[in-house]
C-alpha positions as CSV (number, residue, x, y, z in Angstrom):
1,M,-27.1,1.6,15.4
2,K,-28.2,5.2,15.4
3,L,-26.7,7.5,12.8
4,S,-25.2,9.6,15.7
5,E,-23.5,6.4,17.0
6,L,-22.0,5.7,13.5
7,S,-20.9,9.3,13.3
8,A,-19.0,9.0,16.7
9,A,-17.5,5.6,15.6
10,L,-16.2,7.2,12.4
11,A,-14.8,10.2,14.3
12,D,-12.9,7.7,16.5
13,K,-11.3,6.3,13.4
14,G,-10.2,9.7,12.3
15,F,-13.0,10.6,9.9
16,A,-14.2,14.0,11.2
17,N,-17.9,14.5,10.2
18,S,-21.0,16.4,10.9
19,I,-24.7,15.4,10.5
20,E,-27.4,17.5,8.8
21,G,-30.8,16.1,9.5
22,D,-32.1,13.4,11.8
23,A,-29.2,12.0,13.9
24,D,-31.5,9.4,15.6
25,L,-32.1,7.5,12.4
26,D,-31.5,3.7,12.7
27,I,-28.8,2.5,10.4
28,V,-28.6,-1.3,9.9
29,S,-26.7,-1.6,6.6
30,A,-24.9,0.2,3.8
31,N,-25.8,0.2,0.1
32,T,-25.6,2.0,-3.2
33,L,-27.6,5.1,-4.0
34,D,-29.7,3.0,-6.4
35,D,-30.4,0.1,-4.2
36,A,-30.5,1.6,-0.7
37,R,-33.7,1.5,1.3
38,A,-34.9,2.8,4.6
39,G,-32.4,1.9,7.4
40,E,-29.4,2.0,5.0
41,I,-26.7,4.5,4.5
42,S,-25.1,5.3,1.1
43,F,-22.5,7.8,-0.2
44,L,-21.7,10.1,-3.0
45,S,-18.0,10.5,-4.1
46,N,-18.3,10.9,-7.9
47,P,-20.1,14.0,-9.1
48,K,-21.5,12.1,-12.1
49,Y,-24.0,10.4,-9.8
50,K,-25.2,13.5,-8.0
51,A,-28.6,13.3,-9.7
52,K,-29.3,10.1,-7.8
53,L,-29.4,12.0,-4.6
54,R,-33.0,13.1,-5.5
55,L,-34.1,9.5,-6.1
56,T,-32.3,7.5,-3.5
57,Q,-34.3,5.8,-0.7
58,A,-31.4,5.7,1.7
59,S,-32.0,7.0,5.2
60,A,-28.8,8.9,5.1
61,V,-26.0,9.7,2.6
62,I,-22.3,10.4,3.2
63,V,-21.2,13.4,1.1
64,A,-18.3,15.8,0.8
65,D,-18.1,18.8,3.1
66,Q,-19.2,21.4,0.5
67,E,-21.6,19.2,-1.5
68,S,-25.0,20.7,-2.2
69,V,-27.9,18.2,-1.5
70,P,-31.7,18.1,-2.0
71,E,-33.8,19.6,0.8
72,G,-34.9,17.1,3.4
73,L,-32.1,14.6,2.8
74,T,-30.2,13.6,5.9
75,V,-26.5,13.7,5.2
76,M,-23.2,13.1,7.0
77,R,-20.5,15.5,5.7
78,T,-16.9,14.5,5.7
79,E,-13.7,15.3,3.7
80,N,-13.5,11.9,1.9
81,P,-16.9,10.2,1.5
82,Y,-15.4,7.1,-0.3
83,A,-13.0,6.4,2.6
84,A,-15.7,7.1,5.1
85,I,-18.2,4.7,3.6
86,T,-15.4,2.0,3.6
87,A,-14.9,2.6,7.3
88,A,-18.7,2.7,7.9
89,I,-19.1,-0.7,6.2
90,I,-16.5,-2.2,8.5
91,I,-18.2,-0.7,11.5
92,I,-21.7,-1.9,10.5
93,H,-20.9,-5.2,8.9
94,G,-17.5,-6.2,10.2
95,Y,-15.2,-8.6,8.3
96,R,-16.1,-12.1,7.2
97,V,-16.2,-14.5,10.2
98,H,-14.1,-17.5,9.3
99,P,-14.8,-21.1,10.4
100,Q,-12.6,-22.5,13.2
101,W,-11.8,-26.1,12.5
102,G,-8.7,-26.4,14.6
103,V,-6.9,-29.1,12.6
104,D,-9.6,-31.1,11.0
105,E,-9.2,-34.9,11.2
106,Q,-10.0,-35.2,7.5
107,C,-6.9,-33.2,6.4
108,R,-3.6,-34.7,5.5
109,I,-0.5,-33.1,7.1
110,A,3.1,-34.4,6.6
111,A,4.8,-35.3,9.9
112,S,7.6,-32.8,9.1
113,A,5.2,-29.8,8.6
114,E,5.1,-27.1,11.3
115,I,1.7,-25.6,12.0
116,G,1.6,-22.3,13.9
117,E,-0.5,-21.4,17.0
118,N,-4.2,-21.0,16.5
119,A,-4.1,-22.1,12.9
120,S,-7.3,-23.5,11.5
121,I,-7.0,-26.2,8.9
122,G,-10.2,-27.4,7.2
123,P,-11.1,-30.8,5.9
124,F,-9.5,-32.3,2.8
125,V,-6.4,-30.0,3.0
126,T,-3.1,-31.5,1.9
127,I,0.1,-30.1,3.5
128,G,3.5,-31.4,2.2
129,E,6.8,-32.1,3.8
130,H,8.7,-29.4,5.6
131,V,5.9,-26.9,5.2
132,R,5.8,-24.0,7.8
133,I,2.5,-22.3,8.4
134,G,2.4,-19.3,10.7
135,A,0.1,-18.4,13.6
136,N,-3.6,-17.7,13.1
137,A,-3.6,-19.0,9.5
138,I,-6.9,-20.1,8.0
139,V,-6.8,-22.8,5.3
140,Y,-10.2,-23.6,3.8
141,P,-11.2,-27.1,2.5
142,G,-9.6,-28.5,-0.6
143,C,-6.3,-26.5,-0.5
144,Y,-3.0,-28.1,-1.5
145,I,0.3,-26.8,0.0
146,G,3.4,-28.4,-1.6
147,D,6.7,-29.3,0.0
148,R,8.9,-26.7,1.6
149,V,6.3,-23.9,1.3
150,C,6.6,-21.2,3.9
151,I,3.4,-19.3,4.9
152,G,3.4,-16.3,7.3
153,D,1.0,-15.3,10.1
154,D,-2.6,-14.4,9.7
155,V,-2.8,-15.9,6.1
156,I,-6.1,-16.9,4.6
157,L,-6.3,-19.5,1.9
158,Y,-9.8,-19.9,0.5
159,P,-11.2,-23.1,-0.9
160,N,-9.1,-25.0,-3.5
161,V,-6.1,-22.8,-3.4
162,T,-3.0,-24.6,-4.7
163,I,0.5,-23.6,-3.7
164,Y,3.4,-25.4,-5.4
165,D,6.6,-26.5,-3.8
166,D,9.1,-23.9,-2.4
167,S,6.7,-20.9,-2.6
168,R,6.9,-18.2,0.1
169,L,3.9,-16.2,1.4
170,G,4.3,-13.3,3.9
171,D,2.1,-12.2,6.7
172,R,-1.6,-11.3,6.2
173,V,-1.8,-12.7,2.6
174,A,-5.2,-13.7,1.4
175,L,-5.7,-15.9,-1.7
176,H,-9.2,-16.4,-2.9
177,A,-10.8,-19.6,-4.2
178,G,-9.0,-21.4,-7.1
179,T,-5.9,-19.3,-7.1
180,V,-2.7,-21.2,-8.1
181,V,0.8,-20.1,-7.0
182,G,4.0,-21.6,-8.3
183,Q,3.0,-23.6,-11.3
184,D,5.5,-23.9,-14.2
185,G,5.9,-20.9,-16.4
186,L,5.7,-21.1,-20.2
187,G,9.2,-22.3,-20.8
188,Y,10.0,-24.2,-24.0
189,A,13.0,-24.2,-26.4
190,P,12.6,-25.0,-30.1
191,V,14.7,-28.1,-30.8
192,N,14.6,-30.1,-34.0
193,G,11.2,-29.0,-35.0
194,S,9.7,-29.6,-31.6
195,W,9.4,-28.0,-28.1
196,L,11.9,-29.0,-25.4
197,K,10.5,-28.1,-21.9
198,I,12.8,-25.9,-19.9
199,P,12.7,-26.9,-16.2
200,Q,11.2,-24.2,-14.0
201,V,13.4,-24.4,-10.9
202,G,12.7,-20.9,-9.4
203,R,10.0,-20.0,-7.0
204,V,7.3,-17.5,-6.2
205,V,7.6,-15.0,-3.3
206,I,4.5,-13.1,-2.2
207,D,5.2,-10.3,0.3
208,D,3.1,-9.1,3.2
209,D,-0.5,-7.8,2.9
210,V,-1.1,-9.1,-0.6
211,E,-4.6,-10.1,-1.6
212,M,-5.5,-12.0,-4.8
213,G,-9.0,-12.7,-6.1
214,A,-10.4,-16.0,-7.4
215,N,-8.6,-18.1,-10.1
216,C,-5.4,-16.1,-10.3
217,A,-2.2,-17.8,-11.6
218,I,1.3,-16.9,-10.6
219,D,4.1,-18.7,-12.5
220,R,7.2,-19.8,-10.7
221,A,10.4,-18.4,-12.1
222,T,12.6,-20.4,-14.5
223,L,15.5,-19.3,-12.3
224,G,15.3,-17.0,-9.3
225,E,12.0,-15.6,-8.2
226,T,8.6,-14.3,-9.4
227,Y,7.9,-11.6,-6.8
228,I,4.7,-9.8,-5.7
229,G,5.4,-6.7,-3.6
230,K,3.8,-5.6,-0.3
231,D,0.2,-4.5,-0.2
232,T,-0.4,-5.3,-3.9
233,K,-4.0,-6.3,-4.7
234,F,-5.4,-8.5,-7.5
235,S,-8.9,-8.9,-8.8
236,D,-10.0,-12.2,-10.3
237,L,-8.3,-14.0,-13.2
238,V,-5.0,-12.3,-13.1
239,V,-2.0,-14.1,-14.7
240,I,1.6,-13.3,-13.8
241,G,4.3,-14.8,-16.0
242,H,7.5,-16.4,-14.8
243,G,10.3,-14.2,-13.4
244,T,8.1,-11.1,-13.3
245,K,8.5,-8.7,-10.4
246,L,5.7,-6.5,-9.1
247,G,6.4,-3.6,-6.8
248,E,4.4,-2.4,-3.7
249,R,0.8,-1.2,-3.6
250,C,0.0,-2.2,-7.2
251,M,-3.6,-2.8,-8.3
252,M,-4.2,-5.5,-10.9
253,V,-7.8,-5.5,-12.1
254,A,-9.7,-8.5,-13.6
255,Q,-8.2,-10.4,-16.5
256,V,-4.8,-8.6,-16.5
257,G,-2.1,-10.7,-18.1
258,I,1.6,-10.0,-17.6
259,A,4.2,-12.0,-19.5
260,G,7.5,-13.2,-18.2
261,S,10.5,-11.2,-17.0
262,V,8.5,-7.9,-16.6
263,E,9.5,-5.4,-14.0
264,V,6.6,-3.4,-12.6
265,G,7.3,-0.5,-10.2
266,N,5.4,0.7,-7.1
267,D,1.9,2.2,-7.1
268,V,1.0,0.8,-10.6
269,T,-2.6,0.2,-11.6
270,L,-3.4,-2.0,-14.6
271,A,-7.1,-1.8,-15.4
272,G,-9.2,-4.7,-16.7
273,Q,-7.9,-6.8,-19.5
274,V,-4.6,-5.0,-19.8
275,G,-2.0,-7.2,-21.5
276,V,1.8,-6.7,-21.0
277,A,4.5,-8.1,-23.2
278,G,7.5,-9.8,-21.8
279,H,10.9,-8.4,-20.9
280,I,9.9,-4.7,-20.4
281,R,9.7,-2.3,-17.5
282,I,6.7,-0.3,-16.2
283,G,7.8,2.6,-14.0
284,D,6.4,3.8,-10.7
285,N,3.0,5.6,-10.4
286,V,1.7,4.4,-13.8
287,L,-1.9,4.0,-14.8
288,V,-2.8,1.8,-17.8
289,H,-6.4,2.0,-18.8
290,A,-8.7,-1.0,-19.6
291,K,-8.1,-3.2,-22.6
292,S,-4.7,-1.6,-23.4
293,A,-1.8,-3.6,-24.8
294,V,1.6,-2.6,-23.4
295,W,4.3,-3.6,-25.9
296,S,7.2,-1.5,-24.7
297,S,8.5,0.0,-21.5
298,I,6.7,2.9,-19.7
299,E,8.4,5.6,-17.8
300,D,7.5,6.7,-14.3
301,D,4.4,8.9,-13.5
302,A,2.6,8.0,-16.8
303,N,-1.0,7.6,-17.9
304,Y,-1.3,5.1,-20.9
305,L,-4.2,4.0,-23.0
306,G,-4.8,2.1,-26.2
307,F,-3.6,-0.7,-28.6
308,P,-0.7,-0.4,-28.6
309,A,-0.7,1.6,-25.4
310,T,0.4,5.3,-25.8
311,R,0.2,8.3,-23.6
312,A,-3.5,8.8,-22.8
313,F,-3.7,12.4,-24.2
314,Q,-2.1,11.2,-27.5
315,Y,-4.5,8.3,-27.8
316,R,-7.5,10.5,-27.2
317,K,-6.4,12.9,-29.9
318,Q,-6.0,9.9,-32.3
319,A,-9.4,8.5,-31.3
320,A,-11.0,11.9,-32.0
321,L,-9.4,12.0,-35.5
322,V,-10.7,8.4,-36.2
323,Q,-14.2,9.6,-35.4
324,K,-13.8,12.2,-38.1
325,L,-12.5,9.8,-40.8
326,P,-15.9,9.3,-42.6
327,E,-16.4,13.1,-43.0
328,L,-12.7,13.5,-44.0
329,R,-13.2,10.7,-46.6
330,R,-16.3,12.4,-48.0
331,R,-14.5,15.7,-48.3
332,L,-11.5,14.1,-49.9
333,R,-13.7,12.5,-52.6
334,K,-15.3,15.8,-53.2
335,L,-11.9,17.5,-53.6
336,E,-10.7,14.7,-55.9
337,A,-13.8,15.2,-58.1
338,E,-13.3,19.0,-58.2
339,V,-9.6,18.5,-59.1
340,E,-10.5,16.1,-61.9
341,N,-13.0,18.6,-63.3
342,L,-10.4,21.3,-63.3
343,R,-8.0,19.0,-65.1
344,K,-10.6,18.4,-67.8
345,D,-11.3,22.1,-68.2
346,I,-7.6,22.8,-68.6
347,A,-7.2,20.0,-71.1
348,D,-10.2,21.3,-73.1
349,R,-8.8,24.8,-73.2
350,Q,-5.4,23.6,-74.3
351,S,-7.0,21.6,-77.1
352,D,-8.9,24.7,-78.3
């Protein structure tokens, strides 16, 4: 499409914009500033990458309204370049087109299961007794859906997803390949020098519009529910312990691990490799930076960092002091030597 056509389509979606340069450029794809070539559109939303504007081969770049740009670069100006490029990618590329199997003859579906209208069930899928699957669901090959599972409308289960008995999935949930929902949590009691397994008789409930990346694992509760709130998003390799409850619009980045019986509020972001100890609460509007270890509860509207996690500004002060330790050690040794010399001088004068 022409850049002018893309501009009009974005305006229709609520992204007011203006073009500076050649509006008749052909745009066939979107790409990063580094990798873009002729016929592709890119974007600048982070000032740290501004120098790349002089080097990019993109035909056009989406920038903020007041951003200064190199002479000769065709740009589309808008209030929020990051949101605009997201919408542009959807306009240009669309969403993934899923296969339509109908109900494949090579799947195995219990007679008591209910399959919604227009559902697409791929080969080698197993669906247990008394399962309910909503309308327009897409279940890729190799998925296992246990007894009494309830799945809402417009759900997508990518290859080899496993959903254990009694789990509940809301509408528009997407689970990527290899994710497991409802397996037993880590529940063992020490008895006579050994471990006695505690039956995990709860379930997992995943609310509407949740998306999980590949190979996530969500433990069923020992009693009650493990709950994932509406519009929460996971990257890959996220683990949620039994009985934990996540609020709405949370973001769990790759390799986050949350132990059991944790309460997480709304609008919480845990960056990559954050670990959270069990039986604590993380408040609303919290950001925990990558590789942090959360050992105790966190209040609302907080920004935490470190091992153990502390308020980010405190941790940065501590880190700055740690960087100075070699110099402080050198100065301390020098002072110790000077003090020792003074002691010797005093002792020599007293002996005279």
